[in-house]
C-alpha positions in Angstrom: 68.4 60.7 98.0 66.6 62.7 100.7 69.8 64.1 102.1 70.3 66.2 99.0 66.9 67.9 99.6 67.9 68.5 103.2 71.2 70.0 102.2 69.5 72.2 99.6 67.2 73.5 102.4 70.3 74.1 104.5 71.9 76.0 101.6 68.8 78.2 101.3 69.0 79.1 105.0 72.8 79.8 104.7 72.1 82.1 101.8 69.7 84.0 104.1 72.4 84.4 106.8 71.6 81.4 109.0 74.6 79.5 110.3 74.6 75.9 109.2 76.7 73.5 111.3 78.2 70.1 110.7 76.3 67.4 112.5 78.2 64.1 112.3 77.3 61.6 114.9 80.4 59.5 115.1 79.5 56.8 112.6 82.2 54.9 110.9 85.1 56.0 113.0 85.2 59.7 112.0 84.1 59.3 108.4 80.7 60.8 109.2 82.1 64.3 109.4 83.5 63.9 105.9 80.1 62.6 104.7 78.4 65.6 106.2 80.8 68.0 104.4 80.2 66.2 101.1 76.4 66.2 101.7 76.4 69.9 102.2 78.2 70.3 98.9 75.7 68.1 97.2 73.1 70.6 98.3 74.9 73.5 96.8 77.4 74.7 99.4 80.8 75.7 98.1 83.7 73.8 99.6 84.5 76.9 101.7 80.9 77.1 103.1 81.0 73.4 104.0 84.3 73.7 105.7 83.0 76.7 107.7 80.1 74.5 108.9 82.6 72.1 110.3 84.9 74.7 111.9 84.3 78.3 112.9 80.5 78.3 112.5 80.2 75.4 115.0 82.6 77.1 117.4 80.5 80.4 117.2 77.3 78.5 117.9 78.9 76.8 121.0 80.4 80.1 122.2 83.9 78.7 121.8 85.0 80.9 118.9 87.5 82.8 121.1 89.3 79.5 121.7 88.8 77.2 118.7 87.3 77.1 115.1 90.0 79.0 113.2 93.7 79.4 113.2 94.6 82.6 115.0 97.1 83.8 117.6 95.8 82.9 121.1 93.6 80.0 120.0 93.9 76.2 120.4 94.3 74.4 117.1 93.8 70.9 115.8 95.2 71.1 112.3 94.6 68.4 109.7 97.1 68.3 106.9 95.3 67.1 103.8 96.8 65.6 100.8 95.4 67.7 98.0 93.3 70.9 97.7 90.0 70.5 99.5 88.8 73.8 98.1 89.0 72.4 94.6 87.9 68.9 95.5 86.1 68.6 98.9 86.3 64.8 98.6 90.0 65.1 99.4 89.0 65.9 103.0 89.4 62.2 103.9 93.0 62.2 102.8 94.4 63.3 106.1 98.2 62.9 106.1 98.9 64.3 109.6 97.1 65.8 112.5 98.7 68.4 114.7 97.4 69.5 118.1 98.9 72.8 119.3 98.2 75.8 121.4 99.1 79.1 119.8 98.7 81.0 123.1 
């Protein structure tokens, strides 16, 4: 599939220090974000790199990293509790058991 070639190119850019961001467009009621994560991994991203693309790297790009993108004191947080270890199996990302919206301020 062509998306694998695109993800491989994105990985080559990431390896050169370019931030790569998640780009889901809302298809399938939220599943597109998971598909984007999985696609990045098909192109060679580690699970950690793919998750960064969907969290802190996007926040940095938007200039919102002081408020969102990682779990730190003083930030807003939307936390997804996942059934399983997404760092070992990124496909577990769709097994969201709970979501928590908090302010750690």
